[in-house]
TORMI-238102 format. One record per residue (C-alpha): residue in one letter; x, y, z. Coordinates in nm, 2 decimals. Layout:
+------+--------+--------+--------+
! rest !     c1 !     c2 !     c3 !
+------+--------+--------+--------+
!    A !      X !      Y !      Z !
...
+------+--------+--------+--------+
end
This chain:
+------+--------+--------+--------+
! rest !     c1 !     c2 !     c3 !
+------+--------+--------+--------+
!    X !  -4.18 !   4.84 !   7.73 !
!    X !  -3.99 !   4.64 !   7.46 !
!    X !  -3.80 !   4.45 !   7.73 !
!    X !  -4.13 !   4.36 !   7.91 !
!    X !  -4.28 !   4.25 !   7.58 !
!    X !  -3.98 !   4.03 !   7.50 !
!    X !  -3.98 !   3.88 !   7.85 !
!    X !  -4.34 !   3.79 !   7.82 !
!    X !  -4.32 !   3.62 !   7.48 !
!    X !  -3.99 !   3.44 !   7.56 !
!    X !  -4.04 !   3.33 !   7.92 !
!    X !  -4.38 !   3.42 !   8.06 !
!    X !  -4.63 !   3.32 !   7.79 !
!    X !  -4.87 !   3.05 !   7.93 !
!    X !  -4.77 !   2.80 !   7.66 !
!    X !  -4.41 !   2.83 !   7.78 !
!    X !  -4.48 !   2.82 !   8.15 !
!    X !  -4.72 !   2.53 !   8.12 !
!    X !  -4.51 !   2.32 !   7.88 !
!    X !  -4.47 !   1.95 !   7.96 !
!    X !  -4.28 !   1.70 !   7.76 !
!    X !  -4.52 !   1.42 !   7.68 !
!    X !  -4.52 !   1.13 !   7.43 !
!    X !  -4.89 !   1.19 !   7.36 !
!    X !  -4.89 !   1.57 !   7.33 !
!    X !  -4.54 !   1.68 !   7.21 !
!    X !  -4.47 !   1.62 !   6.84 !
!    X !  -4.17 !   1.41 !   6.77 !
!    X !  -4.14 !   1.29 !   7.14 !
!    X !  -4.14 !   0.91 !   7.09 !
!    X !  -3.84 !   0.68 !   7.05 !
!    X !  -3.99 !   0.55 !   6.73 !
!    X !  -4.01 !   0.90 !   6.58 !
!    X !  -3.64 !   0.96 !   6.67 !
!    X !  -3.51 !   0.64 !   6.53 !
!    X !  -3.72 !   0.67 !   6.21 !
!    X !  -3.62 !   1.03 !   6.14 !
!    X !  -3.25 !   0.96 !   6.18 !
!    X !  -3.27 !   0.64 !   5.96 !
!    X !  -3.47 !   0.84 !   5.70 !
!    X !  -3.21 !   1.12 !   5.71 !
!    X !  -2.92 !   0.88 !   5.65 !
!    X !  -3.12 !   0.70 !   5.38 !
!    X !  -3.22 !   1.01 !   5.19 !
!    X !  -2.87 !   1.16 !   5.21 !
!    X !  -2.71 !   0.84 !   5.08 !
!    X !  -2.97 !   0.79 !   4.81 !
!    X !  -2.94 !   1.14 !   4.69 !
!    X !  -2.56 !   1.11 !   4.68 !
!    X !  -2.57 !   0.79 !   4.47 !
!    X !  -2.84 !   0.92 !   4.24 !
!    X !  -2.64 !   1.23 !   4.16 !
!    X !  -2.33 !   1.02 !   4.10 !
!    X !  -2.53 !   0.82 !   3.84 !
!    X !  -2.71 !   1.12 !   3.67 !
!    X !  -2.45 !   1.39 !   3.67 !
!    X !  -2.10 !   1.40 !   3.53 !
!    X !  -1.81 !   1.45 !   3.77 !
!    X !  -1.78 !   1.81 !   3.90 !
!    X !  -2.13 !   1.91 !   3.80 !
!    X !  -2.33 !   2.08 !   4.08 !
!    X !  -2.70 !   2.14 !   4.13 !
!    X !  -2.77 !   2.51 !   4.14 !
!    X !  -2.95 !   2.61 !   4.46 !
!    X !  -2.96 !   2.98 !   4.42 !
!    X !  -3.03 !   3.18 !   4.74 !
!    X !  -3.16 !   2.88 !   4.93 !
!    X !  -2.84 !   2.81 !   5.14 !
!    X !  -2.81 !   3.18 !   5.23 !
!    X !  -3.17 !   3.20 !   5.34 !
!    X !  -3.13 !   2.88 !   5.54 !
!    X !  -2.83 !   3.03 !   5.72 !
!    X !  -3.01 !   3.35 !   5.79 !
!    X !  -3.31 !   3.16 !   5.93 !
!    X !  -3.09 !   2.94 !   6.15 !
!    X !  -2.90 !   3.24 !   6.28 !
!    X !  -3.23 !   3.41 !   6.38 !
!    X !  -3.38 !   3.09 !   6.53 !
!    X !  -3.06 !   3.03 !   6.73 !
!    X !  -3.06 !   3.38 !   6.86 !
!    X !  -3.42 !   3.35 !   6.96 !
!    X !  -3.36 !   3.02 !   7.14 !
!    X !  -3.06 !   3.17 !   7.31 !
!    X !  -3.26 !   3.47 !   7.44 !
!    X !  -3.56 !   3.25 !   7.53 !
!    X !  -3.37 !   3.00 !   7.74 !
!    X !  -3.16 !   3.27 !   7.91 !
!    X !  -3.47 !   3.46 !   8.02 !
!    X !  -3.64 !   3.13 !   8.11 !
!    X !  -3.35 !   3.00 !   8.32 !
!    X !  -3.35 !   3.33 !   8.51 !
!    X !  -3.73 !   3.30 !   8.57 !
!    X !  -3.70 !   2.93 !   8.68 !
!    X !  -3.42 !   3.02 !   8.92 !
!    X !  -3.63 !   3.29 !   9.07 !
!    X !  -3.94 !   3.07 !   9.11 !
!    X !  -3.78 !   2.75 !   9.23 !
!    X !  -3.48 !   2.87 !   9.43 !
!    X !  -3.66 !   2.82 !   9.76 !
!    X !  -3.65 !   2.44 !   9.69 !
!    X !  -3.28 !   2.39 !   9.62 !
!    X !  -3.10 !   2.71 !   9.76 !
!    X !  -2.96 !   2.53 !  10.06 !
!    X !  -2.77 !   2.28 !   9.84 !
!    X !  -2.69 !   2.47 !   9.52 !
!    X !  -2.60 !   2.81 !   9.38 !
!    X !  -2.78 !   2.93 !   9.07 !
!    X !  -2.48 !   2.84 !   8.85 !
!    X !  -2.47 !   2.49 !   9.00 !
!    X !  -2.84 !   2.46 !   8.92 !
!    X !  -2.76 !   2.53 !   8.55 !
!    X !  -2.51 !   2.25 !   8.56 !
!    X !  -2.69 !   2.00 !   8.78 !
!    X !  -3.07 !   1.97 !   8.81 !
!    X !  -3.20 !   1.85 !   9.15 !
!    X !  -3.30 !   1.48 !   9.17 !
!    X !  -3.66 !   1.43 !   9.07 !
!    X !  -3.67 !   1.72 !   8.82 !
!    X !  -3.95 !   1.67 !   8.56 !
!    X !  -3.93 !   1.78 !   8.20 !
!    X !  -4.18 !   2.06 !   8.23 !
!    X !  -4.17 !   2.44 !   8.24 !
!    X !  -3.99 !   2.72 !   8.07 !
!    X !  -3.64 !   2.58 !   8.01 !
!    X !  -3.78 !   2.25 !   7.88 !
!    X !  -4.00 !   2.44 !   7.64 !
!    X !  -3.69 !   2.59 !   7.48 !
!    X !  -3.51 !   2.26 !   7.50 !
!    X !  -3.79 !   2.11 !   7.30 !
!    X !  -3.77 !   2.39 !   7.04 !
!    X !  -3.40 !   2.33 !   7.02 !
!    X !  -3.46 !   1.96 !   6.96 !
!    X !  -3.70 !   2.04 !   6.67 !
!    X !  -3.45 !   2.27 !   6.51 !
!    X !  -3.20 !   1.98 !   6.49 !
!    X !  -3.40 !   1.86 !   6.19 !
!    X !  -3.36 !   2.19 !   6.02 !
!    X !  -2.98 !   2.16 !   6.07 !
!    X !  -2.99 !   1.83 !   5.87 !
!    X !  -3.08 !   2.03 !   5.56 !
!    X !  -2.72 !   2.14 !   5.54 !
!    X !  -2.62 !   1.78 !   5.45 !
!    X !  -2.86 !   1.79 !   5.15 !
!    X !  -2.71 !   2.13 !   5.04 !
!    X !  -2.36 !   1.98 !   5.06 !
!    X !  -2.46 !   1.68 !   4.85 !
!    X !  -2.64 !   1.89 !   4.59 !
!    X !  -2.36 !   2.15 !   4.56 !
!    X !  -2.05 !   1.93 !   4.57 !
!    X !  -2.19 !   1.58 !   4.55 !
!    X !  -1.99 !   1.50 !   4.86 !
!    X !  -2.12 !   1.29 !   5.15 !
!    X !  -1.90 !   1.31 !   5.46 !
!    X !  -1.94 !   1.05 !   5.73 !
!    X !  -1.85 !   1.31 !   6.00 !
!    X !  -2.14 !   1.53 !   5.89 !
!    X !  -2.39 !   1.25 !   5.90 !
!    X !  -2.27 !   1.13 !   6.23 !
!    X !  -2.26 !   1.47 !   6.38 !
!    X !  -2.62 !   1.56 !   6.29 !
!    X !  -2.75 !   1.22 !   6.40 !
!    X !  -2.58 !   1.22 !   6.73 !
!    X !  -2.67 !   1.58 !   6.82 !
!    X !  -3.04 !   1.51 !   6.74 !
!    X !  -3.02 !   1.20 !   6.96 !
!    X !  -2.86 !   1.40 !   7.25 !
!    X !  -3.12 !   1.67 !   7.24 !
!    X !  -3.39 !   1.41 !   7.26 !
!    X !  -3.22 !   1.25 !   7.57 !
!    X !  -3.21 !   1.59 !   7.74 !
!    X !  -3.59 !   1.60 !   7.74 !
!    X !  -3.66 !   1.23 !   7.79 !
!    X !  -3.46 !   1.21 !   8.10 !
!    X !  -3.46 !   1.57 !   8.23 !
!    X !  -3.09 !   1.56 !   8.19 !
!    X !  -2.86 !   1.80 !   8.38 !
!    X !  -2.63 !   2.04 !   8.19 !
!    X !  -2.88 !   2.09 !   7.90 !
!    X !  -2.95 !   2.46 !   7.99 !
!    X !  -2.58 !   2.56 !   7.96 !
!    X !  -2.53 !   2.33 !   7.66 !
!    X !  -2.82 !   2.51 !   7.47 !
!    X !  -2.69 !   2.85 !   7.58 !
!    X !  -2.34 !   2.77 !   7.45 !
!    X !  -2.46 !   2.60 !   7.13 !
!    X !  -2.72 !   2.86 !   7.02 !
!    X !  -2.48 !   3.15 !   7.09 !
!    X !  -2.22 !   2.99 !   6.87 !
!    X !  -2.47 !   2.89 !   6.61 !
!    X !  -2.61 !   3.24 !   6.58 !
!    X !  -2.27 !   3.37 !   6.51 !
!    X !  -2.17 !   3.08 !   6.27 !
!    X !  -2.48 !   3.09 !   6.07 !
!    X !  -2.47 !   3.47 !   6.06 !
!    X !  -2.11 !   3.44 !   5.92 !
!    X !  -2.23 !   3.18 !   5.66 !
!    X !  -2.50 !   3.41 !   5.55 !
!    X !  -2.25 !   3.69 !   5.53 !
!    X !  -2.02 !   3.49 !   5.30 !
!    X !  -2.31 !   3.34 !   5.10 !
!    X !  -2.42 !   3.68 !   4.98 !
!    X !  -2.07 !   3.76 !   4.85 !
!    X !  -1.92 !   3.95 !   5.14 !
!    X !  -1.56 !   3.89 !   5.23 !
!    X !  -1.47 !   3.59 !   5.46 !
!    X !  -1.23 !   3.59 !   5.75 !
!    X !  -0.86 !   3.53 !   5.69 !
!    X !  -0.86 !   3.24 !   5.94 !
!    X !  -1.09 !   2.93 !   5.98 !
!    X !  -1.37 !   3.12 !   6.16 !
!    X !  -1.62 !   2.83 !   6.18 !
!    X !  -1.36 !   2.58 !   6.30 !
!    X !  -1.24 !   2.82 !   6.57 !
!    X !  -1.60 !   2.87 !   6.69 !
!    X !  -1.64 !   2.49 !   6.71 !
!    X !  -1.32 !   2.47 !   6.92 !
!    X !  -1.46 !   2.73 !   7.17 !
!    X !  -1.79 !   2.54 !   7.19 !
!    X !  -1.62 !   2.20 !   7.24 !
!    X !  -1.40 !   2.36 !   7.51 !
!    X !  -1.70 !   2.50 !   7.70 !
!    X !  -1.88 !   2.17 !   7.68 !
!    X !  -1.58 !   1.98 !   7.81 !
!    X !  -1.53 !   2.21 !   8.11 !
!    X !  -1.91 !   2.19 !   8.19 !
!    X !  -1.91 !   1.81 !   8.17 !
!    X !  -1.63 !   1.80 !   8.44 !
!    X !  -1.84 !   2.04 !   8.65 !
!    X !  -2.14 !   1.81 !   8.63 !
!    X !  -1.94 !   1.51 !   8.73 !
!    X !  -1.80 !   1.69 !   9.04 !
!    X !  -2.14 !   1.82 !   9.14 !
!    X !  -2.29 !   1.47 !   9.11 !
!    X !  -2.05 !   1.32 !   9.35 !
!    X !  -2.00 !   1.60 !   9.59 !
!    X !  -2.34 !   1.78 !   9.59 !
!    X !  -2.59 !   1.50 !   9.64 !
!    X !  -2.64 !   1.38 !   9.28 !
!    X !  -2.77 !   1.53 !   8.95 !
!    X !  -3.08 !   1.44 !   8.77 !
!    X !  -3.06 !   1.22 !   8.45 !
!    X !  -2.70 !   1.13 !   8.52 !
!    X !  -2.73 !   0.80 !   8.32 !
!    X !  -2.83 !   0.99 !   8.01 !
!    X !  -2.56 !   1.24 !   8.09 !
!    X !  -2.30 !   0.96 !   8.08 !
!    X !  -2.43 !   0.84 !   7.74 !
!    X !  -2.43 !   1.20 !   7.63 !
!    X !  -2.07 !   1.23 !   7.74 !
!    X !  -1.97 !   0.93 !   7.53 !
!    X !  -2.14 !   1.07 !   7.22 !
!    X !  -1.97 !   1.41 !   7.28 !
!    X !  -1.64 !   1.23 !   7.31 !
!    X !  -1.70 !   1.06 !   6.97 !
!    X !  -1.77 !   1.40 !   6.81 !
!    X !  -1.46 !   1.55 !   6.98 !
!    X !  -1.25 !   1.27 !   6.83 !
!    X !  -1.38 !   1.33 !   6.48 !
!    X !  -1.32 !   1.70 !   6.51 !
!    X !  -0.97 !   1.65 !   6.64 !
!    X !  -0.90 !   1.41 !   6.36 !
!    X !  -1.00 !   1.67 !   6.11 !
!    X !  -0.81 !   1.95 !   6.29 !
!    X !  -0.49 !   1.74 !   6.31 !
!    X !  -0.51 !   1.65 !   5.93 !
!    X !  -0.56 !   2.02 !   5.85 !
!    X !  -0.26 !   2.11 !   6.07 !
!    X !  -0.03 !   1.86 !   5.90 !
!    X !  -0.15 !   1.96 !   5.56 !
!    X !  -0.05 !   2.32 !   5.63 !
!    X !   0.30 !   2.20 !   5.75 !
!    X !   0.34 !   1.99 !   5.44 !
!    X !   0.25 !   2.28 !   5.22 !
!    X !   0.50 !   2.50 !   5.41 !
!    X !   0.78 !   2.41 !   5.16 !
!    X !   0.55 !   2.42 !   4.86 !
!    X !   0.36 !   2.75 !   4.91 !
!    X !   0.29 !   2.82 !   4.54 !
!    X !   0.16 !   2.47 !   4.46 !
!    X !  -0.05 !   2.43 !   4.78 !
!    X !  -0.20 !   2.78 !   4.81 !
!    X !  -0.49 !   2.71 !   4.58 !
!    X !  -0.57 !   2.37 !   4.74 !
!    X !  -0.55 !   2.52 !   5.09 !
!    X !  -0.79 !   2.80 !   5.00 !
!    X !  -1.03 !   2.55 !   4.85 !
!    X !  -1.00 !   2.32 !   5.16 !
!    X !  -1.07 !   2.61 !   5.39 !
!    X !  -1.37 !   2.72 !   5.18 !
!    X !  -1.52 !   2.38 !   5.19 !
!    X !  -1.47 !   2.31 !   5.56 !
!    X !  -1.60 !   2.66 !   5.66 !
!    X !  -1.93 !   2.55 !   5.49 !
!    X !  -1.95 !   2.20 !   5.61 !
!    X !  -1.83 !   2.19 !   5.97 !
+------+--------+--------+--------+
end
C-alpha cells in the first residue's frame, strides 16, 4: 500500500505525467529569467560581502542560529525526494516508451542517450524541472558563507551559477544524460546535506574530508557517463541535445579544474605540514572545517 501510494505521487500523478516544459507555462523557463537570476545572485552576494566588510570589524560574524542546519535538513529531504521521483519516473518512462527505441538501445543506454526528437515533456522532465528550481535554494549557501565568515569564494559563485545554467539547458534542449546526472547528484546531495545537518547540530564529524570525497565520487561518475554519451552518439545513431551536451561538458570541465585545483592545494598543504605537525594541526583542522561547509 505504501509503495503504491509513493509510486502514484512520485511518478503517476497527472501533473507529473502531463508535464511539459514551456516558456509560457513553466515558471523560470525563459532565458531572460535565467540570466537575470544569475546576475542578481552574483550582485547580491558581492554587495553583501562588501557591506559587511564596511560595517563589521574583522572576524565578526553574523549569528544565523539554526537557519543553516534547517536549510541542510530541507535540502537533504528535497534531494532524496527528487532521487526517488526520477528513479521511479525513469522506470515508468522506460516501460511506456520502450516499444519505440528497444531495437536500437537498452534501458541503460536510454538513460545516457535520449533518442533524437525527444521533447521535454513527461515524468523525467518534471523532476528535471524540480531539480532546476532547487538550484536556486542551493544558492542560499553562499549567503550563509558570507554572513558567517564574510568570505566570498569565486569557486562557490562559479559553481552555483554554472550548475543552474546546466540544469536549464537540460530542459531547454531535452539533453541526453540528464536522468543519470540527476540520479547521481541528488543521491550525493542527500548524503552531503544530511551530513551537514548532522554536524550543524553538534554531532561528531568524520575523521576525513567527507564532503570532498563525495564530490570526487560524483565527478568520477559524471566523467564516465560523459564518455558513454559520446560513444553512444557516434555508434548508436545520435543522442538528442548533443550540442547542449557539448557545452555542458565544457562547463563540467571547468568545475572539475576548479575542484582539482583545490584538491591539489589541500594535498600540498598537508605535505608541507608533515614536518611541522604541531604548528599546522590547528590550521589544518580549521581548513577542513571550512571546506566541509563550503564545497
